[in-house]
TORKEMI-451890 format. One line per 10 residues: number of its first residue (from 1); their letters; for each residue x, y, z of C-alpha. Coordinates in pm, whole numbers. Each point is the difference from the previous one (the first is absolute). Layout:
// TORKEMI-451890
NUM = a = X:Y:Z; ...
// end
This chain:
// TORKEMI-451890
1 = mrralirtpl = 11044:-8361:2463; 76:263:-264; 143:331:102; -178:318:-106; 234:248:-165; -120:276:233; 290:134:202; -6:331:181; 220:163:263; -71:-122:352
11 = callsglmll = -298:202:115; 54:-18:372; 172:-200:271; -47:-373:-40; -167:-54:336; -223:181:247; -202:168:-274; -372:-62:-65; -23:185:-328; 282:79:-241
21 = acgvpeseea = 18:335:-170; -81:-177:-323; -363:-28:112; -150:310:-161; -350:96:-116; -113:-119:-339; 15:355:-134; 381:4:42; 248:-197:-205; -93:-365:37
31 = ppeelevgtr = 141:-335:-108; -130:-146:-324; -346:-160:9; 161:-338:-71; 331:-104:152; 265:-54:-267; 145:-341:56; 355:-89:-87; 100:-292:-212; 276:-141:220
41 = esamcsgasv = -7:-178:331; 94:227:291; 181:-128:300; -144:293:196; -361:-112:-65; 51:-375:11; -245:-145:249; -163:335:83; -379:-4:29; -300:153:175
51 = ssltfsalss = -118:-288:215; -290:178:166; -221:300:-82; -316:55:202; -273:249:96; -43:81:368; -264:272:-49; -195:178:-272; -251:277:71; -148:311:-156
61 = yqgevigmgn = -170:314:129; -133:303:-184; 195:-70:-317; 330:-106:161; 118:-360:-17; 267:-134:238; 161:-337:-44; 281:-167:192; 165:-336:27; 321:-197:28
71 = wkveypanav = 267:-141:-228; 292:-242:25; 287:-68:-237; 256:-280:-23; 379:26:-18; 179:168:-163; -284:255:-21; 0:248:288; -272:242:-113; -309:10:-216
81 = fleyyldgvr = -128:222:-282; -378:58:13; -254:141:-243; -357:93:97; -288:-19:-248; -362:107:40; -235:-147:-260; 296:-78:-224; 155:348:17; 336:47:175
91 = yaysdrtpee = -22:268:267; 332:-37:185; 315:-207:48; 266:-32:268; 302:-193:128; -38:-154:344; 272:-132:229; -31:-204:319; -93:185:316; 202:-243:218
101 = pvnnregswh = 376:-70:10; 201:-57:-315; -37:-377:-11; -381:24:-7; -164:-21:-345; -359:105:63; -195:317:59; -325:183:-59; -154:206:-277; -250:286:8
111 = fsqqgiacgs = -204:174:-270; -251:284:14; -174:203:-265; -264:275:19; -264:106:-251; -126:-349:-85; -349:-14:-149; -269:-191:183; -81:-348:-124; 187:-330:-36
121 = htlevrawpv = 382:6:-25; 294:-241:8; 338:73:158; 284:-205:-146; 354:-17:140; 290:-133:-206; 337:-85:158; 347:-78:-138; 299:-110:208; 280:256:20
131 = vlsstgrdvc = 369:-54:71; 166:306:153; 379:-5:2; 292:237:7; -1:-1:-379; -363:101:-45; -356:-130:-10; -118:-303:-192; -374:-66:-56; -35:-369:-73
141 = gptpktisqs = -271:-84:-250; -184:-37:-221; -313:-138:171; -118:168:320; -187:-158:286; -351:147:-7; -289:35:243; -331:184:-42; -308:75:203; -329:165:-93
151 = ytepcqlsgd = -190:249:210; -298:232:-28; 29:373:49; -337:112:144; -182:282:-177; -128:299:194; -380:-4:-24; -218:300:-78; -305:-184:136; -193:-323:44
161 = lgsalgakvv = -299:-47:-232; -138:-294:193; -204:-215:-240; -154:291:-192; -159:-70:-339; -137:235:-263; 91:318:-181; 230:246:172; 81:-197:314; 273:258:57
171 = sastcgatnn = 103:325:-166; 309:210:67; 304:149:-174; 347:-147:-38; 160:342:-34; 205:70:310; 30:-368:91; 330:-188:6; 148:-231:-263; 77:-336:160
181 = lkpscvsnss = -178:-252:-224; 154:-119:-327; -282:-144:-217; 101:-318:-177; -183:86:-325; 187:327:-76; 371:67:2; 7:376:34; -230:92:288; 140:262:237
191 = aperiyawta = -348:119:93; -141:23:351; -261:-254:102; -275:-75:250; -28:-350:145; -310:-153:156; -83:-328:171; -308:-196:-109; -147:-328:126; -205:-235:-218
201 = pysgtftftt = -357:-31:136; -39:-344:-161; 191:-238:-227; -22:110:-361; 127:222:-277; 11:378:35; 90:277:-243; 173:317:125; 13:310:-221; 103:366:14
211 = vgasydtvlq = -266:117:-247; -77:359:94; 363:96:68; 128:328:-145; 345:-127:-105; 190:-297:-146; -22:-258:278; 176:-329:72; -177:-247:230; 178:-285:178
221 = lynpatgatl = -148:-259:238; 224:-214:215; 5:-238:296; 134:196:300; 110:-320:174; 238:-105:-278; 36:312:-214; -105:-204:-305; -174:198:-272; -356:-120:-67
231 = gcnddsngtl = -60:227:-298; 126:321:-156; -139:217:-280; 86:332:-159; -261:79:-269; -331:-183:-44; -253:1:-286; 196:265:-190; -16:247:291; 260:136:241
241 = qssvtvtvsa = -177:-167:290; 79:-343:140; -182:-327:67; 112:-314:187; -204:-317:56; 97:-245:275; -143:-318:149; 33:-20:378; -132:-194:299; -245:125:260
251 = gqrlelgvdg = 182:207:261; 316:31:-209; 167:335:53; 169:174:-287; 144:343:-61; -49:219:-305; 227:278:-111; -132:286:-213; 309:128:-180; 72:207:-309
261 = ygsacgafqv = 174:-43:-333; 332:184:-8; -31:273:261; -375:57:-44; -220:70:300; -354:124:51; -349:-68:132; -120:-360:-17; -270:-236:113; 0:-376:48
271 = nvfpvsgtgl = -296:-210:-112; -46:-362:109; -234:-220:-202; -132:-313:176; 66:-247:-285; 236:-19:-295; -15:305:-224; 33:-214:-315; -269:115:-242; -101:300:213
281 = klwlsgsagv = -139:263:-240; -174:253:226; 6:95:368; -194:306:113; -28:74:372; -185:289:158; 268:7:272; 287:94:-231; 78:177:-324; -315:212:-9
291 = tssggrvsaw = 41:352:-144; -275:226:126; -81:368:42; -294:127:197; -110:-356:56; -23:-78:-373; 222:-271:-153; 179:71:-326; 234:-303:-2; 25:-344:157
301 = ldhsgnrrda = 348:-158:-11; 32:-356:-128; 220:-187:251; 44:-304:-226; 295:165:-172; -175:3:-339; -69:374:15; -368:-54:-75; -100:301:208; -366:103:3
311 = tisdaarqpy = -48:372:-64; -252:267:-98; 75:366:-68; -360:127:-9; -64:123:356; -373:-75:-27; 77:-365:-79; 243:-50:291; -115:-237:276; 17:94:368
321 = linsalngkp = 259:-116:251; -177:-95:323; 246:-56:284; -70:-262:269; -318:-112:-177; 68:-374:26; 113:-102:347; 254:279:11; 114:-40:-360; -71:246:-285
331 = vlrfagaqsl = -218:-73:-303; -68:168:-332; -365:98:-29; -171:13:-338; -325:196:22; -160:-67:-339; 205:227:-225; 363:-97:64; 253:-238:-152; 373:-60:-43
341 = vfsslmqlsr = 159:-120:-326; 301:-230:-12; 313:123:-175; -18:-308:-221; -255:-267:-85; 14:-298:238; -42:-324:-196; -22:-316:210; 9:-351:-147; -36:-191:328
351 = ptvfvvaknn = -121:269:239; -25:-6:376; -141:332:117; -74:115:356; -205:306:96; -76:127:350; -316:204:-59; -350:99:109; -310:78:-206; -148:334:115
361 = kstesfhmil = -281:12:-255; -347:-14:153; -177:-118:-317; 37:-340:-164; 151:128:-326; 348:-104:-110; 320:211:13; 366:-65:-79; 287:-111:219; 240:-59:-292
371 = gpagtsanhq = -88:75:-360; 106:94:-353; 115:334:-139; 97:141:-336; -24:-275:-261; 58:-294:233; -232:-302:2; -323:12:198; 137:-189:301; -121:69:353
381 = lrfengsqvl = -14:-84:365; -303:169:153; -249:7:283; -314:-133:-164; -220:82:298; 20:-19:378; 83:-371:9; 154:-92:-335; 304:80:-212; 27:-45:-375
391 = lvtpgtytst = 300:-84:-216; 20:88:-365; 297:-187:-145; -26:-170:-336; -306:-143:180; -249:154:245; -42:-148:349; -209:105:297; 95:-106:352; -202:32:318
401 = vgnnrayhtl = 247:102:271; -232:125:274; -35:350:140; 252:219:-178; -106:321:176; 251:-89:270; 377:-18:-50; 119:-337:-128; 290:-150:-192; -114:-101:-347
411 = avrydgsawn = 221:-230:-210; -29:-125:-359; 218:-276:-148; 18:-164:-342; 213:-315:-42; -74:-81:-363; -297:-224:77; -226:209:225; -58:341:153; -24:-10:379
421 = vfrdgvlkst = -140:277:219; 87:23:371; -111:222:286; 228:23:304; 184:-310:-120; -315:-212:-40; -93:-133:-346; -339:138:-107; -34:-112:-362; 172:-187:-283
431 = hastssatwd = -58:64:-371; 147:-240:-258; 200:164:-279; 285:-95:-231; 55:334:-168; 355:99:-92; -85:371:-33; 138:251:250; -202:187:260; 63:366:-83
441 = lyqvgawfgq = -46:266:268; 84:369:-37; -154:202:281; -131:2:355; -356:108:66; -158:43:-343; -113:-165:-325; 154:230:-262; -165:327:117; -309:-150:161
451 = yflegdiaei = -131:-223:278; 230:158:257; 70:-180:326; -178:105:315; 217:-169:257; 330:-21:188; 319:-179:-103; 286:-61:243; 228:-226:-203; 26:-168:-342
461 = iaydralsds = 244:-280:-83; 21:-165:-343; 209:-298:-114; 41:-139:-348; 9:-355:129; -252:-221:171; 114:-6:361; -13:-335:173; -268:-56:263; 268:43:266
471 = elgtvssylr = 127:328:-147; -351:132:-50; -79:-81:361; 318:173:116; -77:322:-186; -362:-6:117; 116:-50:358; 248:286:-34; -274:235:-126; -253:-108:261
481 = gryalp = 258:39:274; 121:335:-125; -349:146:-8; -149:-203:288; -260:-160:-225; -193:-320:77
// end
């Protein structure tokens, strides 16, 4: 065994001491990070070793971790030098001597540290044999005996969201909250956070976002049982809001932390989409992100993260916000002279579009659900009459969907070979097409400045990909469940 050239005055009596005076906090003068090993054999260290190093307990509570265990050294060692690491960072070190009579060569160790962030951590203990003699202290190296154990520091919850889906499943502010979570996707967050539990209602893929927040958010999802991070995101789609997509099993519980970049805090909302958000281009919900005054809507926030908000400044053209109109949920009502224009043209190559709507027009003439504006192409989705809808894409297709003067979920999908129209998840018509042109839509409720909608809209979701039958069924089920539709 090589002898480390670390020799200091004797720190305390050689027996009857649990902790030598050399054991000081990390902030005080400490030994080098790596023990400097001599190049000659040392009679003092010959045969010395740490023969046993174990954990007897490891626990944490409210940000404090406590670990303890036992050690044993072999002659001529009569003490041990210990270093304590959390997640690879040294927090403390100490010398330990036997608690029993002089001839005993074993004892215990203890470590505690406060202010530890919630999540998954690893405590590592490293031990070197020490020879204490009348001439000084010899730490015998170079390789320590090492043990480690992982644990999870629970996060303090701000609430349980159950299995909620949709826009704005929770809204609050992080200002005034505590800073216990350290997001894995940013290195400089000292911001306060809010943490919520959520349970998957079924096996599948879900997208969580903070679209609608007033500050630079960071969103992290993790498994509370293990502390393992499931996903973490700072900025999404060129915005300061965050988006994380995870695949989980039915009944699986996870926790999500809404944090901030740097020290940022502010008002936020969490949105949970029932399938993967890949290709999501538009998400308008009457339950969230509606700017209104006197019951008239001037802006409708796009929750997809693409900032394709629908707005109108002309007060006479602003639709009405009708609270609790659809089984307790709000809708936007278009009364024949109102519309909202997207902030940018929505061009969809393989569209899947969902609309929860009702036709309020008493006559059998057509009127727009989604239409063109400005110089965009003459593309449409409209109520053709009381039982049909019509699509104008590069082709024109009429579909009989049944009574549309009651609330239903209407869906349109194009997969490159056919346009499909669904009502409440049931296929109503198929129209063959192989066009490669995009479906261009620019406003809600009008065809340029004419053929205004007379009807209610509760939610619009648009993808630029053909959802699978399973995904389409999941979104349809979500919408029907949310609005208590057939």
